[in-house]
N, C-alpha and C positions, 0 to 999 in steps of 0.2 A: 276345823279347826281353831284356833283361839283366835280370839279377836286380836286387830291390829296387826301390825309389819312381821314379812313375812319372818316364819320360825326357820329352822335347820333339820324340820321332819314333817312327814308327813303321816298320817291316821291310817291303815290297812285298809279300810274300806273309806270310798265314797268317789267320787267324782270333784277336780278343784283346778281351776282356771290361773292359765300361765301368765304370770305379772298382776295377777289380782290374790290367789290363795298363796303362791307358791313362787318361788325362784326357779328359771333356769338351771340346771345342774346336775351332777351325777348322782346319781342318789344309789343304796344299797339296803336292804331291807336280811335279816339275816337267815329268816327260812320260809317260801314262797311257797314250801309246798302245796300240790292243788288248787294254787291259787291263780290268778292273773291278770295281767293292766292293755291296757290300750294308750296309744297318745293318739291326740288330734292332732293329725300334724298339718293338715288344710284350713284357711280362713272360714269361721264359724263353725270348725268342727269338723270340717270334712276330711278326706285321707284319711282313716284310720289305721293306724297299725299295733299290732296286737301280740300278744303268746300266751298260751293260754295249752295245756296244763304247766306252771313251772314246776320245775325238780324241788326235790328235798335241797336243802338247803342254802348259803348266803344265795341272793340273786341284786345284782346290778342290773340298771337303768338311765340312758340320758336323758334327761328333757331339757328339748332342743330351744334356744328362745324365741324361735318362729313357732312353735305349737300352742294351738287352742287351750286343748285342757290334756290333763290326764286323771282315765280314771283306773282306780287300781282295789281290786278285792285278796290281799291274804292277810294272816294270821296276825303278821305284825306289823307294826309302823315303819316307815321308810326314814333313814336319816342322809342329808346331803354330806359328801365326801368329798367331793371337788366342787368350786365354781365350773360358769359353764366355759367351754373351749374355749381360747383368746383364738383373736383372727389371725396369728402366726399359726396355726392350729389346724386351719383347714380355709377352706371359701369361707369368704367373708359371708356373716348372717345377714339379713334383716333386723330391725329391731323389736325388740318382742312388744305385746300390747304394754300402756301403760293407764293407770284407773286412778280416780282419784283414792287416795290414800282411806278415806274413808268410807270406804262402799263395803268393801270386805267386813267389816263391822255391821255393816247395817244389812247386808244380807244374812249374817250368822245368826243375828235377833229373827230377821222373819221367819229364818229355816226353823230356830229352837222353839218360836211359840207355836210352829205346826207339829213338831214332836209329838206332840200328846196325843194327838188326835188320831195319827197312825195306830194305835194298838187297838181304835174300835174295830180297825178290820178284822185282824186273826180272834179277837173275842167275839164279834158278830158270827165268825164261821164256826166258832167252838159253841157258841150259842144253840147256832139250829140242829149241831150235833145231841146236842142237849134235849131239845126239845122235840125230836125225831126218833131218839134212840128207843123211848118204848114202842115205836109201831114198826120202826126197822130193822130193830135188831141191834146185840154190840159191836157189827162189824160196820155198819153203819156209823156208831160215834169213834170208833175205831180209825174209819176212812176219813171224817172229818177232821178228827184230832191230830191229822198227820199233815194234812192240808193248812192247818190252822197253824201248824209250826212250820212247816213251807214259807206261807204270808206272811207268820210275824221273821222269821231269816230275807225274804226277802223284800217286802215294803216299804219299811222303812229308806234302806237306801234310795231304792229306784226311784219311791215317791218322792224325797228330800232334794234327789239329784236334780229333778224335773225340776221340783218348786223352785228352785236354785238359780236354774237356767230359765227358767221364764222371771224370774225379779229382774234377773240381769238384764233381759232384755226388754225388760221396761224400761230401763237407767242406761239406755244406749249411749246416754249424754255426757255418762260418767266415766266412760273407757274408750279408749283406743285402739287401732287395731293399726300395721304398716297402712294398707290399705286409703288411712285418713291421709298420707303424707307423700309429696310429690319426692321426685330423687334428692331436690339440698335439701328437702326435710327429713327423709329418712336418714342421709349423712349426718347431719346434727343429730339427732335424735340416736343415734347408733353413739357417738362419741358422746353425747352426756350420762347414755346407759354403762358404757366401757368405761366413765369416770365414777361413777355411783358404785360398780361394779369395784372396782382394785378399792375404794376406801371401804366398803363394809366389809369385804373378805380379808380387807390386809392385817397381817399379823398384831400390829399394835390395835388397830381398831376392837378384835376381837379379845385381845386382855386388857380393854379398857383401859389402856394408855391414850386414846383419844374419848373423847366425851361420846362413848357409845350411847347412850340412851337420845341422846343429841341428834348422833346421826340416826339414829332408826326413827326419829322422828321429822327430821329436816331433809334427808337426801329426798324419802318419797317424795314429799312438799316438792321438792325442787324439779324433780324429774316431771310429775307430775303439770307444773305452772309452767315448765317451760317447751314440755309436749301441746299442750295448748295452744301458745301462742304459734308453735310451729304450723300443725294445723291449718289455724285460723290463714297465715302466711301460703300453705299450702292451696289453700280453696281460691285464694285472691291471686294467685300468681298465675293458676289455673285459667282465672275466668278473665284474667288479665290475656294471657295466651289467644284464649275462643274469641275475644272481641277485635284483639288484632288481626287473627287470620281470616274472619270472618268480613273485612272490607279496610282494603288497604287505603285509608283517605289518610288525607294529610292534617284534615280536621279531627281526625279520628286518633291519631298519632298524637298532637297537641294535648290533646284531653286527657290521655293516658298519661303523659308522659311527667306531670306531678305526684300521680299516685302510684305512679313505678317509683321515684322518688325516697317517698316516705314510706315503702315498704322496703326499701332498698335501707334506710333508716331504722327500721323493726330489725330486720334480719341481723343488721351491726350491733345492735344492742342486745339481740337473743343470745351473738355469738360472743359477746364480751364476756355475757352469765356462762358461756359452756366452757371459756375458755378459763374462767375462773374456777367451774368446780375440776376442771382437766388440771389447772394450780395443784390444788387441793390433793388427785391423786397422785399426783408427781412426789409433793412432800411426802404423801403418806406409805410410798412406797421406799421414796429414802430414809424414811425412818425405821420400815423395815427390816432394809438393809444393815443401818448400824445397829437394832434391836439384833439381829442373826449373829452379828461379829461381837456385840457384845459379849452374848451367850457362846462363841467361841473362845473370846479371852478368859472368861468365867472358867469354863472348862481343864482349859491351859493352868488359870492359876489352881486348880483342884490337883495338879498335876506337879504343881511349883514344888513342895516339897521332894518328890524324887530327886527333883534335876539338884534342888539344895544339897539332899543329904550327897549327889555325887559331886557334886562340886566338893563340899568337906573333906571328903575321900582324898580325892585327889590333887588338889593345890589348895594353896593356903585361904582362911577364913575369909580373910579381905578383900579377896579375890570374887568370891559367893555375894558378896553385901551389893557393889553394883548390878548384877545379872538379875536379882530380888527389885532393887530399885527401880529396876527399868521396865521390870512387867507390872510394878506398882504403878508406876506413870502411865504403861498406855493403858491400863482400863481406867485409873482415872481419866483421861484424854478421853478414851471412848465413851465413858459414860456421859461426860458433857458434850460431848459430838451428837450424841440420843438426845440429851433433853433438849437440844438448839435444833434439831431435827422436828422432834415432838412441836418445841414451838413453833418452830417454820409453820408446821401443819396445822394448825390451831390457827395459826394467822389468816392460812390458807381459807380454813374454814370461816371465818370472821367474815370476808372479804367477799362471800357469797350475800343477794341480797335477800333481806327477810323474807319469809314466803306469807304470804298473804293469811288473812284472817281463813279458817276454814269457815265453808258456807253451813245454812241450818241442814240437818237431816232433812230428807225430802220424803 
């Protein structure tokens, strides 16, 4: 996939990490004939669930926020047709993994450097066939030629996926999984991700009525920074509970009290940041409602001439004028409402603290 933030499509061949390479949601490919896919639903890539061979025609797949990775081998690409299920559509899922937004581009660069070397394997096999053909005959050359084709088809995909997985494992400090958070941390992270998804998937954002470029950069950075804080808070909470349970001593309780107070202050601060994201999401939803209403009114306005003709044919012309004016006033009022809600959404986005400067690539 291309570097940067998530796109709404997945190439047909490869392994992609949820929360790093792809966003969760429902995806569709136009023709999965003879291909296959695997969802790695367990932590660290365990519990694979797959389908093979796929039938001819369109195929859909739901990538859950809790999935670790998605492996695919089809002749066409997948495109996202719907976001992940909302909590009200089923059981509340754990938050998805969160990664440093610069990690994906870094992995793509490392894998791209290795790609030309992979063609040495099929070329080597073919070279052995050419060298051995004078002694072993044309069948030997044909057999190794077919083997070279199979190696050329299979080696790049498998080798690059393994390379990417190894490089990802070496950068364990650059991404977080649900196991890195305790209960309160998971709850706050789920709220963050729900707000981020609501803004990113809103109609006003997709159509460029919000600052889509800024959202594409700022929202992943906000999610990563908040997740880092929540992971540290979860770790410190666990250590406090472990120490408090090890020895029930007044001196230990007194020593832990100021530490708990500092942790509480940190939790309050990050909660305010989460609430700012949620306000931004609420304003984006309100702007969506106004946009949909505005479109409905535009559709009605296109039909206005039919009503005008009906009024002209049945009543005096002066009765038609107030009806037209009311429709125009309603349209103008709704445009003002849409603009006001877009402005409110932009103001809510401005309330978010600026992301920290990006660290140097490691």
